[in-house]
C-alpha beads as a LAMMPS data file, in Angstrom:
LAMMPS data file: protein, C-alpha beads

310 atoms
309 bonds

1 atom types
1 bond types

-500.0 500.0 xlo xhi
-500.0 500.0 ylo yhi
-500.0 500.0 zlo zhi

Masses

1 110.0

Atoms # bond

1 1 1 -1.512 18.401 25.807
2 1 1 1.639 19.884 25.216
3 1 1 3.651 16.867 27.225
4 1 1 1.673 14.370 25.283
5 1 1 2.763 15.979 21.826
6 1 1 6.293 15.952 23.167
7 1 1 5.964 12.314 23.952
8 1 1 4.291 11.532 20.238
9 1 1 7.096 13.253 18.798
10 1 1 10.163 11.298 20.780
11 1 1 8.382 8.196 19.797
12 1 1 8.184 9.055 16.111
13 1 1 11.728 10.317 16.164
14 1 1 12.933 7.424 18.007
15 1 1 11.239 4.991 15.468
16 1 1 12.166 6.859 12.352
17 1 1 15.485 7.789 13.343
18 1 1 15.521 11.479 11.699
19 1 1 13.964 14.705 12.878
20 1 1 12.800 15.698 9.447
21 1 1 11.045 12.450 9.030
22 1 1 9.413 12.641 12.179
23 1 1 8.287 16.090 11.618
24 1 1 6.578 15.177 8.379
25 1 1 4.990 12.348 10.310
26 1 1 3.621 14.807 12.660
27 1 1 2.535 17.392 10.130
28 1 1 4.990 20.123 11.706
29 1 1 8.433 21.513 11.012
30 1 1 11.797 19.953 11.788
31 1 1 12.140 23.354 13.981
32 1 1 9.225 22.488 16.201
33 1 1 10.162 18.861 16.148
34 1 1 13.622 19.825 17.655
35 1 1 11.900 22.122 20.087
36 1 1 9.794 19.508 21.524
37 1 1 12.494 17.031 21.769
38 1 1 14.688 19.802 23.664
39 1 1 11.585 20.762 26.032
40 1 1 11.251 17.027 26.856
41 1 1 15.156 16.438 27.708
42 1 1 15.120 19.573 29.745
43 1 1 12.046 18.229 31.640
44 1 1 13.810 15.072 32.366
45 1 1 17.024 16.210 32.782
46 1 1 18.550 13.765 30.435
47 1 1 19.921 13.578 26.820
48 1 1 17.528 11.388 24.687
49 1 1 19.770 11.334 21.618
50 1 1 22.902 11.329 20.346
51 1 1 23.189 13.440 17.263
52 1 1 25.315 12.140 14.094
53 1 1 25.399 13.776 10.735
54 1 1 22.884 11.465 9.276
55 1 1 20.794 9.778 11.881
56 1 1 19.761 10.545 15.640
57 1 1 20.614 7.520 17.830
58 1 1 18.982 6.863 21.105
59 1 1 20.729 6.979 24.433
60 1 1 20.647 4.256 26.822
61 1 1 18.118 6.398 28.752
62 1 1 16.317 7.254 25.287
63 1 1 15.636 3.508 24.851
64 1 1 14.407 3.233 28.227
65 1 1 12.309 5.985 28.132
66 1 1 10.632 4.654 24.778
67 1 1 9.336 1.820 26.234
68 1 1 7.540 3.847 28.882
69 1 1 6.415 6.504 26.602
70 1 1 4.915 4.041 24.006
71 1 1 3.033 2.423 26.848
72 1 1 1.592 5.971 27.918
73 1 1 0.600 6.962 24.361
74 1 1 -0.927 3.438 23.787
75 1 1 -2.842 3.856 27.233
76 1 1 -4.172 7.162 25.937
77 1 1 -5.403 5.585 22.571
78 1 1 -7.184 2.988 24.565
79 1 1 -9.022 5.527 26.696
80 1 1 -10.182 7.523 23.712
81 1 1 -11.153 4.153 21.868
82 1 1 -13.329 3.191 24.913
83 1 1 -14.842 6.281 25.192
84 1 1 -15.534 6.296 21.075
85 1 1 -16.989 2.941 21.281
86 1 1 -19.066 3.799 24.128
87 1 1 -20.794 7.183 22.638
88 1 1 -20.348 6.068 19.067
89 1 1 -18.789 9.368 18.712
90 1 1 -16.014 8.521 16.228
91 1 1 -13.457 11.244 15.245
92 1 1 -9.772 11.672 14.485
93 1 1 -7.800 11.264 11.249
94 1 1 -6.865 7.975 9.597
95 1 1 -3.678 7.815 7.434
96 1 1 -4.082 5.297 4.527
97 1 1 -1.930 4.250 1.766
98 1 1 -2.986 2.116 -1.232
99 1 1 -1.623 1.228 -4.698
100 1 1 -2.382 3.640 -7.392
101 1 1 -4.873 1.421 -9.445
102 1 1 -6.576 0.244 -6.376
103 1 1 -6.875 3.543 -4.903
104 1 1 -8.237 5.501 -7.709
105 1 1 -10.772 2.809 -8.704
106 1 1 -12.140 1.271 -5.307
107 1 1 -11.208 3.421 -2.595
108 1 1 -10.775 7.259 -3.095
109 1 1 -14.409 7.370 -4.607
110 1 1 -15.880 6.215 -1.365
111 1 1 -14.069 8.517 0.898
112 1 1 -16.413 11.288 0.370
113 1 1 -19.523 9.056 1.086
114 1 1 -17.494 7.846 4.285
115 1 1 -17.006 11.331 5.548
116 1 1 -20.636 12.045 4.980
117 1 1 -21.726 9.230 7.255
118 1 1 -18.654 10.052 9.908
119 1 1 -18.207 13.477 9.498
120 1 1 -15.752 13.910 12.445
121 1 1 -13.180 11.550 10.930
122 1 1 -10.660 12.893 8.339
123 1 1 -8.994 10.677 5.956
124 1 1 -5.383 11.194 4.711
125 1 1 -5.067 8.890 1.267
126 1 1 -1.575 8.302 -0.108
127 1 1 -1.521 6.493 -3.063
128 1 1 1.764 4.699 -4.598
129 1 1 2.925 1.619 -6.534
130 1 1 6.249 1.439 -4.471
131 1 1 6.504 -0.592 -1.330
132 1 1 4.942 0.990 1.877
133 1 1 6.400 0.898 5.211
134 1 1 3.303 1.051 7.434
135 1 1 4.936 1.379 10.590
136 1 1 7.802 3.447 9.573
137 1 1 5.671 5.951 7.995
138 1 1 3.166 6.160 10.777
139 1 1 0.345 4.763 8.635
140 1 1 -2.814 3.386 10.280
141 1 1 -3.475 0.966 7.584
142 1 1 -2.479 0.140 4.035
143 1 1 -4.166 -1.711 1.429
144 1 1 -1.537 -4.476 -0.311
145 1 1 -1.832 -5.975 -3.749
146 1 1 0.414 -9.051 -4.342
147 1 1 1.885 -11.997 -2.703
148 1 1 2.312 -10.860 0.910
149 1 1 5.780 -12.056 2.644
150 1 1 5.891 -12.566 6.321
151 1 1 4.689 -9.574 8.371
152 1 1 4.329 -8.526 11.793
153 1 1 0.839 -6.589 10.451
154 1 1 -2.661 -7.847 11.294
155 1 1 -3.713 -8.879 7.604
156 1 1 -7.459 -8.886 6.591
157 1 1 -8.249 -10.472 3.336
158 1 1 -10.273 -8.100 0.877
159 1 1 -10.344 -10.458 -2.649
160 1 1 -8.614 -12.562 -4.549
161 1 1 -7.406 -10.998 -7.826
162 1 1 -6.632 -13.207 -10.916
163 1 1 -4.276 -11.727 -13.384
164 1 1 -3.693 -11.692 -17.008
165 1 1 -1.280 -11.147 -19.587
166 1 1 -2.435 -9.033 -22.623
167 1 1 -1.657 -6.685 -25.305
168 1 1 -3.223 -4.460 -28.094
169 1 1 -4.369 -5.837 -31.363
170 1 1 -1.999 -4.081 -33.036
171 1 1 0.869 -5.640 -31.044
172 1 1 -0.536 -8.984 -31.604
173 1 1 -1.106 -8.338 -35.325
174 1 1 2.683 -7.036 -35.571
175 1 1 4.354 -9.375 -33.345
176 1 1 1.881 -12.376 -33.082
177 1 1 -0.051 -13.805 -30.156
178 1 1 2.442 -15.881 -27.849
179 1 1 0.714 -19.030 -26.446
180 1 1 2.926 -19.584 -23.326
181 1 1 5.638 -17.913 -20.859
182 1 1 8.235 -20.074 -22.830
183 1 1 7.147 -18.090 -26.231
184 1 1 7.410 -14.830 -24.603
185 1 1 11.250 -15.588 -24.087
186 1 1 11.790 -17.609 -27.468
187 1 1 10.390 -15.119 -29.657
188 1 1 11.726 -11.847 -27.467
189 1 1 8.423 -10.267 -26.681
190 1 1 8.324 -6.883 -25.544
191 1 1 7.080 -6.979 -22.055
192 1 1 6.423 -3.930 -20.300
193 1 1 7.406 -4.113 -16.611
194 1 1 6.674 -2.310 -13.138
195 1 1 9.809 -1.148 -11.367
196 1 1 10.148 0.947 -8.274
197 1 1 12.579 1.297 -5.592
198 1 1 12.306 -1.955 -3.307
199 1 1 10.375 -3.631 -6.035
200 1 1 10.485 -7.533 -5.733
201 1 1 8.725 -8.777 -8.922
202 1 1 11.369 -8.636 -11.227
203 1 1 10.194 -11.752 -12.966
204 1 1 7.145 -12.804 -14.457
205 1 1 5.517 -16.001 -12.260
206 1 1 3.451 -18.000 -14.433
207 1 1 1.275 -21.328 -13.921
208 1 1 2.511 -23.815 -16.214
209 1 1 1.859 -27.692 -16.072
210 1 1 4.724 -28.173 -14.020
211 1 1 3.509 -25.569 -11.538
212 1 1 4.539 -21.947 -10.807
213 1 1 7.623 -20.829 -12.901
214 1 1 9.382 -17.651 -13.001
215 1 1 10.274 -16.234 -16.538
216 1 1 12.886 -13.604 -16.747
217 1 1 11.393 -11.298 -19.185
218 1 1 12.709 -8.263 -20.635
219 1 1 11.199 -5.042 -22.655
220 1 1 11.883 -1.599 -23.986
221 1 1 10.073 0.234 -21.089
222 1 1 9.727 0.320 -17.231
223 1 1 7.849 2.484 -14.953
224 1 1 6.897 2.851 -11.334
225 1 1 2.967 3.622 -12.373
226 1 1 0.799 0.662 -13.291
227 1 1 -1.562 3.114 -15.300
228 1 1 1.184 4.052 -17.563
229 1 1 2.181 0.531 -18.325
230 1 1 -1.432 -0.033 -19.445
231 1 1 -1.107 3.436 -21.585
232 1 1 1.895 1.675 -23.403
233 1 1 0.124 -1.499 -24.065
234 1 1 -2.733 0.006 -25.392
235 1 1 -0.467 2.192 -27.694
236 1 1 0.683 -1.435 -29.116
237 1 1 4.157 -1.216 -27.239
238 1 1 4.144 -4.509 -25.717
239 1 1 2.722 -7.024 -23.051
240 1 1 1.433 -6.371 -19.720
241 1 1 0.731 -8.405 -16.632
242 1 1 -2.187 -6.961 -14.956
243 1 1 -4.764 -7.659 -12.172
244 1 1 -7.755 -8.235 -14.498
245 1 1 -9.886 -5.740 -12.987
246 1 1 -7.350 -3.055 -13.676
247 1 1 -7.602 -3.650 -17.553
248 1 1 -11.413 -5.074 -17.554
249 1 1 -13.135 -2.454 -19.483
250 1 1 -10.265 -2.384 -22.313
251 1 1 -10.856 -6.350 -22.427
252 1 1 -14.752 -5.832 -22.968
253 1 1 -14.096 -3.340 -25.671
254 1 1 -11.300 -5.378 -27.359
255 1 1 -8.632 -2.688 -26.989
256 1 1 -6.648 -5.293 -25.180
257 1 1 -6.633 -9.106 -26.034
258 1 1 -5.248 -12.041 -23.917
259 1 1 -1.854 -13.647 -24.744
260 1 1 -0.163 -16.821 -23.521
261 1 1 -3.426 -18.040 -22.140
262 1 1 -1.719 -21.534 -21.348
263 1 1 0.436 -20.127 -18.683
264 1 1 -1.573 -17.699 -16.734
265 1 1 0.059 -15.374 -14.126
266 1 1 -0.018 -16.436 -10.546
267 1 1 -3.310 -14.650 -9.000
268 1 1 -2.345 -12.208 -6.273
269 1 1 -4.477 -11.018 -3.242
270 1 1 -5.731 -7.751 -2.127
271 1 1 -5.331 -7.317 1.442
272 1 1 -5.542 -4.477 4.056
273 1 1 -2.845 -4.272 6.687
274 1 1 -3.137 -2.736 10.017
275 1 1 -0.686 -2.404 13.134
276 1 1 -1.842 -4.606 15.859
277 1 1 -2.289 -1.868 18.247
278 1 1 -4.458 0.411 16.101
279 1 1 -6.930 -2.463 15.507
280 1 1 -8.286 -1.259 19.046
281 1 1 -9.271 2.236 17.614
282 1 1 -12.838 2.079 16.650
283 1 1 -12.509 4.644 13.793
284 1 1 -10.003 2.415 12.305
285 1 1 -12.436 -0.458 12.433
286 1 1 -15.116 1.709 11.157
287 1 1 -13.309 2.902 7.780
288 1 1 -11.787 -0.898 7.195
289 1 1 -15.469 -2.207 7.271
290 1 1 -16.850 0.487 5.328
291 1 1 -14.143 0.467 2.701
292 1 1 -13.682 -3.298 2.305
293 1 1 -17.387 -3.766 1.781
294 1 1 -17.477 -1.288 -1.121
295 1 1 -14.457 -2.445 -2.483
296 1 1 -15.486 -6.253 -2.800
297 1 1 -18.608 -4.960 -4.472
298 1 1 -16.834 -2.635 -6.812
299 1 1 -14.080 -5.694 -7.650
300 1 1 -17.109 -7.876 -8.375
301 1 1 -18.746 -5.538 -11.004
302 1 1 -15.431 -4.643 -12.733
303 1 1 -14.939 -8.290 -13.456
304 1 1 -18.272 -9.477 -14.103
305 1 1 -18.925 -11.256 -17.330
306 1 1 -15.071 -11.795 -17.943
307 1 1 -13.827 -15.118 -18.327
308 1 1 -11.424 -15.348 -15.372
309 1 1 -8.330 -18.000 -14.898
310 1 1 -9.169 -21.161 -13.132

Bonds

1 1 1 2
2 1 2 3
3 1 3 4
4 1 4 5
5 1 5 6
6 1 6 7
7 1 7 8
8 1 8 9
9 1 9 10
10 1 10 11
11 1 11 12
12 1 12 13
13 1 13 14
14 1 14 15
15 1 15 16
16 1 16 17
17 1 17 18
18 1 18 19
19 1 19 20
20 1 20 21
21 1 21 22
22 1 22 23
23 1 23 24
24 1 24 25
25 1 25 26
26 1 26 27
27 1 27 28
28 1 28 29
29 1 29 30
30 1 30 31
31 1 31 32
32 1 32 33
33 1 33 34
34 1 34 35
35 1 35 36
36 1 36 37
37 1 37 38
38 1 38 39
39 1 39 40
40 1 40 41
41 1 41 42
42 1 42 43
43 1 43 44
44 1 44 45
45 1 45 46
46 1 46 47
47 1 47 48
48 1 48 49
49 1 49 50
50 1 50 51
51 1 51 52
52 1 52 53
53 1 53 54
54 1 54 55
55 1 55 56
56 1 56 57
57 1 57 58
58 1 58 59
59 1 59 60
60 1 60 61
61 1 61 62
62 1 62 63
63 1 63 64
64 1 64 65
65 1 65 66
66 1 66 67
67 1 67 68
68 1 68 69
69 1 69 70
70 1 70 71
71 1 71 72
72 1 72 73
73 1 73 74
74 1 74 75
75 1 75 76
76 1 76 77
77 1 77 78
78 1 78 79
79 1 79 80
80 1 80 81
81 1 81 82
82 1 82 83
83 1 83 84
84 1 84 85
85 1 85 86
86 1 86 87
87 1 87 88
88 1 88 89
89 1 89 90
90 1 90 91
91 1 91 92
92 1 92 93
93 1 93 94
94 1 94 95
95 1 95 96
96 1 96 97
97 1 97 98
98 1 98 99
99 1 99 100
100 1 100 101
101 1 101 102
102 1 102 103
103 1 103 104
104 1 104 105
105 1 105 106
106 1 106 107
107 1 107 108
108 1 108 109
109 1 109 110
110 1 110 111
111 1 111 112
112 1 112 113
113 1 113 114
114 1 114 115
115 1 115 116
116 1 116 117
117 1 117 118
118 1 118 119
119 1 119 120
120 1 120 121
121 1 121 122
122 1 122 123
123 1 123 124
124 1 124 125
125 1 125 126
126 1 126 127
127 1 127 128
128 1 128 129
129 1 129 130
130 1 130 131
131 1 131 132
132 1 132 133
133 1 133 134
134 1 134 135
135 1 135 136
136 1 136 137
137 1 137 138
138 1 138 139
139 1 139 140
140 1 140 141
141 1 141 142
142 1 142 143
143 1 143 144
144 1 144 145
145 1 145 146
146 1 146 147
147 1 147 148
148 1 148 149
149 1 149 150
150 1 150 151
151 1 151 152
152 1 152 153
153 1 153 154
154 1 154 155
155 1 155 156
156 1 156 157
157 1 157 158
158 1 158 159
159 1 159 160
160 1 160 161
161 1 161 162
162 1 162 163
163 1 163 164
164 1 164 165
165 1 165 166
166 1 166 167
167 1 167 168
168 1 168 169
169 1 169 170
170 1 170 171
171 1 171 172
172 1 172 173
173 1 173 174
174 1 174 175
175 1 175 176
176 1 176 177
177 1 177 178
178 1 178 179
179 1 179 180
180 1 180 181
181 1 181 182
182 1 182 183
183 1 183 184
184 1 184 185
185 1 185 186
186 1 186 187
187 1 187 188
188 1 188 189
189 1 189 190
190 1 190 191
191 1 191 192
192 1 192 193
193 1 193 194
194 1 194 195
195 1 195 196
196 1 196 197
197 1 197 198
198 1 198 199
199 1 199 200
200 1 200 201
201 1 201 202
202 1 202 203
203 1 203 204
204 1 204 205
205 1 205 206
206 1 206 207
207 1 207 208
208 1 208 209
209 1 209 210
210 1 210 211
211 1 211 212
212 1 212 213
213 1 213 214
214 1 214 215
215 1 215 216
216 1 216 217
217 1 217 218
218 1 218 219
219 1 219 220
220 1 220 221
221 1 221 222
222 1 222 223
223 1 223 224
224 1 224 225
225 1 225 226
226 1 226 227
227 1 227 228
228 1 228 229
229 1 229 230
230 1 230 231
231 1 231 232
232 1 232 233
233 1 233 234
234 1 234 235
235 1 235 236
236 1 236 237
237 1 237 238
238 1 238 239
239 1 239 240
240 1 240 241
241 1 241 242
242 1 242 243
243 1 243 244
244 1 244 245
245 1 245 246
246 1 246 247
247 1 247 248
248 1 248 249
249 1 249 250
250 1 250 251
251 1 251 252
252 1 252 253
253 1 253 254
254 1 254 255
255 1 255 256
256 1 256 257
257 1 257 258
258 1 258 259
259 1 259 260
260 1 260 261
261 1 261 262
262 1 262 263
263 1 263 264
264 1 264 265
265 1 265 266
266 1 266 267
267 1 267 268
268 1 268 269
269 1 269 270
270 1 270 271
271 1 271 272
272 1 272 273
273 1 273 274
274 1 274 275
275 1 275 276
276 1 276 277
277 1 277 278
278 1 278 279
279 1 279 280
280 1 280 281
281 1 281 282
282 1 282 283
283 1 283 284
284 1 284 285
285 1 285 286
286 1 286 287
287 1 287 288
288 1 288 289
289 1 289 290
290 1 290 291
291 1 291 292
292 1 292 293
293 1 293 294
294 1 294 295
295 1 295 296
296 1 296 297
297 1 297 298
298 1 298 299
299 1 299 300
300 1 300 301
301 1 301 302
302 1 302 303
303 1 303 304
304 1 304 305
305 1 305 306
306 1 306 307
307 1 307 308
308 1 308 309
309 1 309 310
């Protein structure tokens, strides 16, 4: 298997353009990654990469070799998948990413149960609200909450997720309850925003009588953690825009109340994104089916009894 491991390392170095990143992706050290590439180059008698100070650039031979190496690894994946499907002997490791709120509430709690049912499958779950590069980071799948732009990935809808603008009663008592997006701007309300490298939603898109409209809101605080935003809102620091499932319990208890109800936020979708070639892997399929079914049930329970925007 040493030659196959060398091929895997070469492919990830090629795709990521960086030895250290490829080493992290393959769960090894940069020294081991470099040795595997050197061993492959020695075996082939060619140079696969030109080294620069910041990046590895494939040579012409490296580009030719990548296509063949990728096909070899895909063929191995297909052969292993066929055996697993035939024997129902699912095994291996799945690398998954999800937004913090979704992952903590609806995915992470079910991973132990999945492991109990499929003991030979390991799950590596990464939670972050930043933009995830599924292919570049070597992920098998990623859950995405938002408006999905054009993508080469296979998308599977988990659920439509209405959103809400809300604040604490103390904030409303102090600053008033704005009735619309226009009032947010006109009255200078403190809007608490989610910001992270690569973030695209720098404005709030609200549904008006004329249709969706973007409002350039501002506020005193920003963070890359959605739960921190909720904490600030509970402390009376401002207004947040949230998927209803993330604040459902606070709405039920009255610790948060709806604001600007005549212009609700544009809803988003919770989707599961997978590389097309990974769809052939049965362990990915069973994890996707298992997780999505439980995620949908949890989302329904979370929002049960709440008035949802139409």
